[in-house]
C-alpha positions as CSV (number, residue, x, y, z in Angstrom):
1,X,0.1,-0.2,-0.1
2,X,2.9,2.4,0.2
3,X,3.5,2.3,-3.3
4,X,1.4,5.6,-4.1
5,X,1.9,7.9,-7.1
6,X,-0.2,11.1,-5.8
7,X,-1.1,13.6,-8.7
8,X,-3.2,16.2,-6.6
9,X,-2.3,17.3,-3.3
10,X,-3.3,19.9,-0.4
11,X,-2.9,23.1,-0.8
12,X,-0.2,25.4,0.9
13,X,-2.9,27.1,3.0
14,X,-4.0,23.6,4.2
15,X,-0.5,22.4,4.9
16,X,0.3,25.2,6.7
17,X,-2.3,25.5,8.9
18,X,-2.0,21.9,9.9
19,X,1.7,22.6,10.9
20,X,0.6,25.9,13.1
21,X,-2.4,23.8,14.8
22,X,-4.8,26.3,13.1
23,X,-7.2,23.4,11.4
24,X,-10.2,21.9,12.9
25,X,-9.8,18.3,13.7
26,X,-11.4,16.6,10.8
27,X,-9.4,18.4,8.5
28,X,-6.5,17.8,10.6
29,X,-7.2,14.4,10.2
30,X,-7.6,14.1,6.7
31,X,-4.1,16.1,6.3
32,X,-2.2,13.5,8.3
33,X,-4.0,10.8,6.3
34,X,-2.6,12.5,3.3
35,X,0.9,13.3,4.3
36,X,1.3,9.8,5.8
37,X,1.2,8.8,2.0
38,X,2.7,11.9,0.2
39,X,6.2,12.6,0.5
40,X,6.2,15.8,-1.0
41,X,3.4,17.4,1.5
42,X,5.2,15.5,3.9
43,X,8.0,17.6,3.5
44,X,6.2,20.6,3.2
45,X,4.8,20.2,6.5
46,X,8.3,19.9,8.0
47,X,9.3,22.8,6.5
48,X,6.9,24.7,8.2
49,X,7.6,23.1,11.4
50,X,10.9,24.0,10.9
51,X,10.4,27.9,9.6
52,X,8.3,27.9,13.1
53,X,10.9,26.7,15.3
54,X,13.3,28.9,13.9
55,X,11.3,31.8,14.2
56,X,10.3,30.8,18.1
57,X,14.2,30.4,18.6
58,X,14.7,34.1,17.3
59,X,11.7,35.4,19.3
60,X,13.8,36.3,22.5
61,X,16.1,38.5,20.3
62,X,15.6,41.5,17.8
63,X,14.2,39.9,14.4
64,X,14.7,41.6,11.3
65,X,11.5,42.4,8.7
66,X,13.0,39.6,6.4
67,X,13.5,37.0,8.9
68,X,10.7,34.2,7.6
69,X,12.1,35.2,4.1
70,X,15.6,34.2,5.0
71,X,14.5,31.2,7.1
72,X,12.5,29.9,4.1
73,X,15.4,30.7,1.6
74,X,18.0,28.2,3.8
75,X,15.0,25.4,3.8
76,X,14.6,25.6,0.1
77,X,18.2,24.0,0.1
78,X,17.7,21.9,2.7
79,X,14.1,20.1,2.6
80,X,13.2,18.1,5.3
81,X,11.5,14.9,5.1
82,X,10.2,12.9,7.7
83,X,10.7,9.0,7.7
84,X,7.3,7.6,5.7
85,X,4.9,6.0,8.1
86,X,4.3,2.4,7.3
87,X,0.8,2.0,6.0
88,X,-0.8,-1.3,6.1
89,X,-4.2,-1.7,4.6
90,X,-6.6,0.5,2.9
91,X,-7.0,3.2,5.7
92,X,-3.7,5.3,6.1
93,X,-2.0,4.5,9.8
94,X,-3.2,7.9,10.9
95,X,-7.0,7.0,10.2
96,X,-6.3,3.2,11.5
97,X,-5.1,4.7,14.9
98,X,-8.2,7.3,15.0
99,X,-11.0,4.5,14.4
100,X,-9.1,1.7,15.8
101,X,-8.6,-0.4,13.2
102,X,-8.8,-0.9,9.2
103,X,-12.2,-1.4,7.5
104,X,-13.5,-4.2,9.6
105,X,-13.9,-1.5,12.4
106,X,-15.9,0.3,10.2
107,X,-19.6,0.7,11.0
108,X,-21.1,1.4,7.9
109,X,-24.7,3.0,7.3
110,X,-26.7,2.7,4.2
111,X,-27.2,6.3,2.4
112,X,-29.1,4.9,-0.9
113,X,-28.1,3.8,-4.0
114,X,-25.6,1.3,-2.6
115,X,-23.3,4.3,-1.1
116,X,-22.6,3.8,2.7
117,X,-21.5,5.9,5.0
118,X,-19.3,6.3,8.5
119,X,-19.5,9.6,10.4
120,X,-16.4,10.0,12.5
121,X,-16.5,11.7,16.0
122,X,-14.5,15.0,15.5
123,X,-14.8,18.2,17.7
124,X,-15.4,21.8,16.0
125,X,-17.3,23.2,13.1
126,X,-16.0,20.4,10.5
127,X,-17.3,16.7,10.2
128,X,-15.7,13.9,8.6
129,X,-16.9,10.8,7.2
130,X,-15.6,7.7,5.2
131,X,-17.7,7.0,2.2
132,X,-18.2,3.7,0.1
133,X,-19.2,4.0,-3.2
134,X,-19.8,1.3,-5.4
135,X,-17.9,0.8,-8.4
136,X,-19.5,2.2,-11.1
137,X,-21.6,4.8,-9.2
138,X,-22.4,8.3,-9.7
139,X,-22.8,10.5,-6.7
140,X,-25.6,13.3,-6.7
141,X,-25.2,16.4,-8.5
142,X,-23.7,18.7,-5.8
143,X,-21.8,22.0,-4.9
144,X,-20.6,23.7,-1.7
145,X,-21.4,26.0,1.0
146,X,-17.9,25.7,2.3
147,X,-15.1,23.9,1.5
148,X,-14.9,19.7,1.1
149,X,-11.6,17.9,1.1
150,X,-12.0,14.2,-0.5
151,X,-9.2,11.9,-0.1
152,X,-9.3,8.6,-1.9
153,X,-8.4,5.9,0.1
154,X,-9.6,2.6,-2.2
155,X,-10.2,2.8,-5.7
156,X,-10.8,5.9,-7.6
157,X,-13.4,8.5,-8.8
158,X,-13.8,11.1,-11.5
159,X,-15.5,14.3,-12.2
160,X,-15.7,17.4,-14.6
161,X,-12.1,18.4,-12.7
162,X,-9.9,15.5,-13.0
163,X,-9.5,11.7,-11.9
164,X,-8.6,11.0,-8.3
165,X,-6.9,7.7,-7.5
166,X,-5.4,6.4,-3.8
167,X,-3.7,9.3,-1.9
168,X,-5.3,12.0,-4.0
169,X,-7.2,15.1,-2.5
170,X,-9.9,17.0,-4.4
171,X,-10.3,20.3,-3.0
172,X,-13.9,21.6,-3.8
173,X,-15.2,25.2,-2.5
174,X,-18.2,27.1,-3.4
175,X,-17.0,27.6,-6.9
176,X,-17.3,23.8,-7.5
177,X,-20.4,21.8,-8.9
178,X,-19.9,18.4,-9.6
179,X,-21.3,14.8,-9.8
180,X,-18.4,12.4,-8.6
181,X,-18.3,9.0,-10.3
182,X,-16.5,6.2,-9.3
183,X,-14.1,4.3,-11.6
184,X,-16.0,1.0,-12.8
185,X,-12.7,-1.3,-12.0
186,X,-13.0,-0.9,-8.3
187,X,-15.4,0.2,-5.2
188,X,-14.2,3.5,-4.1
189,X,-13.5,4.4,-0.3
190,X,-13.2,8.1,0.4
191,X,-12.6,10.2,3.3
192,X,-14.2,13.3,3.1
193,X,-14.2,16.3,5.2
194,X,-16.6,19.4,5.2
195,X,-17.1,22.8,6.9
196,X,-20.5,23.5,6.0
197,X,-23.6,21.2,4.2
198,X,-23.4,20.4,0.6
199,X,-25.6,22.0,-1.7
200,X,-27.4,19.5,-3.7
201,X,-29.7,20.3,-6.9
202,X,-31.9,17.5,-6.6
203,X,-34.9,17.3,-4.3
204,X,-34.6,13.6,-3.3
205,X,-30.5,14.2,-2.3
206,X,-32.0,17.2,-0.5
207,X,-34.3,15.1,1.4
208,X,-32.0,12.4,2.1
209,X,-29.6,15.2,3.6
210,X,-31.4,16.0,6.5
211,X,-31.5,12.5,7.8
212,X,-27.4,11.7,7.1
213,X,-26.2,15.1,7.8
214,X,-23.8,15.4,4.8
């Protein structure tokens, strides 16, 4: 499960928020899961950590206006890459630690069309859920009131934006309206986090939304 070629990464603001501890718990969870598989994003987080440490070390002395830029420039020549966690199973290690096991530990609830979900207990304003989408199944057409991060754990899905496979993260905001469709070759399992309810176009998904909390 470690041989993962990731094409779609987290953005800089999210990675920096994770490094500085400014994200909701649900977003911290998906970042931890992603960086456990992604060398590039893990290196970025480590670099932000190093920048923060350097700034703290210099806090007791007068700092010039270009202190942050100087520290970042120094780090560009010496990227810090932490040892990759040992991921065994469909769920990355941080997610296994969170739920207490791999897929056998998940208590799925059906939400229609063969799709299942498991809402994870997280604090704060954001929510996290695991989604099981049967191969070839299309999710309802929807938009977003806030930000949704969706990370593929098994299989793949595609929409008008791109094709997303294991480890990839789709970042969707209020400008994105899409119909994600699971690849026909395998059931798709994703970790999705949101900081606001989705905006469904059809009346039936809107009714179901009231009961499943998407």
